[in-house]
C-alpha positions as CSV (number, residue, x, y, z in Angstrom):
1,X,0.0,0.0,0.0
2,X,1.4,3.4,-0.9
3,X,0.7,6.8,0.6
4,X,-1.6,9.1,-1.3
5,X,0.4,12.0,-2.8
6,X,-1.4,15.2,-3.8
7,X,0.2,17.5,-6.4
8,X,-1.3,20.5,-4.7
9,X,-1.1,22.2,-1.3
10,X,-4.4,21.3,0.4
11,X,-6.2,24.0,2.4
12,X,-5.5,23.7,6.1
13,X,-2.1,22.1,5.8
14,X,0.6,23.0,8.3
15,X,3.4,25.4,7.3
16,X,6.7,23.9,8.3
17,X,8.2,27.4,8.6
18,X,5.3,28.6,10.8
19,X,5.7,25.5,12.9
20,X,9.4,26.0,13.4
21,X,8.8,29.7,14.3
22,X,6.1,28.8,16.9
23,X,8.5,26.2,18.4
24,X,11.3,28.7,18.6
25,X,9.0,31.3,20.2
26,X,7.6,28.8,22.7
27,X,11.1,27.6,23.7
28,X,12.3,31.2,24.1
29,X,9.3,31.9,26.4
30,X,10.0,28.8,28.4
31,X,13.7,29.7,28.8
32,X,12.9,33.2,29.8
33,X,10.4,32.1,32.4
34,X,12.5,29.3,33.9
35,X,13.6,29.8,37.5
36,X,17.4,30.5,37.3
37,X,18.3,28.0,40.0
38,X,16.5,25.2,38.2
39,X,18.1,26.2,34.9
40,X,21.6,26.2,36.4
41,X,21.0,22.8,38.1
42,X,19.6,21.3,34.9
43,X,22.5,22.7,32.8
44,X,25.0,21.2,35.3
45,X,23.1,17.8,35.2
46,X,23.1,17.7,31.4
47,X,26.8,18.6,31.3
48,X,27.6,15.8,33.8
49,X,25.5,13.2,31.9
50,X,27.1,14.4,28.6
51,X,30.6,13.3,29.9
52,X,29.4,9.7,29.9
53,X,29.2,7.7,26.8
54,X,25.6,6.4,27.4
55,X,22.5,8.0,25.9
56,X,20.2,9.7,28.4
57,X,16.9,11.6,28.6
58,X,15.3,14.0,31.1
59,X,14.1,11.1,33.3
60,X,17.7,10.0,33.9
61,X,18.6,13.4,35.3
62,X,15.8,13.1,37.9
63,X,16.5,9.4,38.6
64,X,20.1,10.2,39.5
65,X,19.0,13.0,41.8
66,X,20.7,15.6,39.7
67,X,17.7,17.9,39.2
68,X,14.1,18.0,40.4
69,X,11.1,17.9,38.1
70,X,10.5,21.4,36.8
71,X,7.4,23.4,37.5
72,X,6.4,23.0,33.8
73,X,7.4,20.2,31.4
74,X,8.1,22.9,28.8
75,X,11.3,23.6,30.6
76,X,12.9,20.4,29.4
77,X,12.9,21.2,25.7
78,X,14.4,24.6,26.2
79,X,17.2,23.2,28.5
80,X,18.1,20.4,26.1
81,X,18.0,22.6,23.0
82,X,20.2,25.2,24.7
83,X,22.8,22.4,25.5
84,X,22.6,21.1,22.0
85,X,23.1,24.5,20.5
86,X,26.1,25.0,22.8
87,X,27.7,21.8,21.5
88,X,27.3,19.9,24.8
89,X,24.9,17.2,23.5
90,X,23.6,15.8,20.3
91,X,20.5,13.7,19.4
92,X,20.9,9.9,19.8
93,X,17.5,8.7,18.6
94,X,14.1,8.4,20.0
95,X,12.9,6.2,22.8
96,X,9.9,5.9,25.1
97,X,10.2,8.3,28.0
98,X,10.9,6.9,31.4
99,X,9.1,9.8,33.1
100,X,5.9,8.5,34.8
101,X,4.1,11.8,34.1
102,X,4.1,11.3,30.3
103,X,2.9,7.7,30.2
104,X,5.7,6.4,28.0
105,X,5.4,8.9,25.2
106,X,8.2,9.1,22.6
107,X,11.1,11.4,23.5
108,X,14.6,12.2,22.3
109,X,17.6,10.7,23.9
110,X,20.9,12.5,23.9
111,X,24.6,11.8,24.2
112,X,27.5,14.1,24.9
113,X,29.3,15.3,21.8
114,X,32.8,13.9,21.3
115,X,34.2,17.5,21.5
116,X,32.4,18.1,24.9
117,X,33.7,14.8,26.3
118,X,37.3,15.5,25.1
119,X,37.2,19.1,26.6
120,X,35.7,17.8,29.9
């Protein structure tokens, strides 16, 4: 069975550019409203986990007692994207989340970049 391909842009389709812009705006809002102490603890936790060679996700930071659950789940995306933009971590695929609050939804897992591990 093949997927139906339409040669036209159907009304009501999602604009990729608009979606990326909305994502960037939402992450900027989340980062701007994140309590500074949680942001610093989360950044330190991500940096520590990045020194290891194993993939990790947000739940691992909590399980290891490195950071508490944030006041809003929106904080995670902004924290991990900031670390990725800084060259600390890179995507390592998608897995089911270990966080009980999200009921096993799919999430990214991360690893430390080779450059970060070498510098650390």
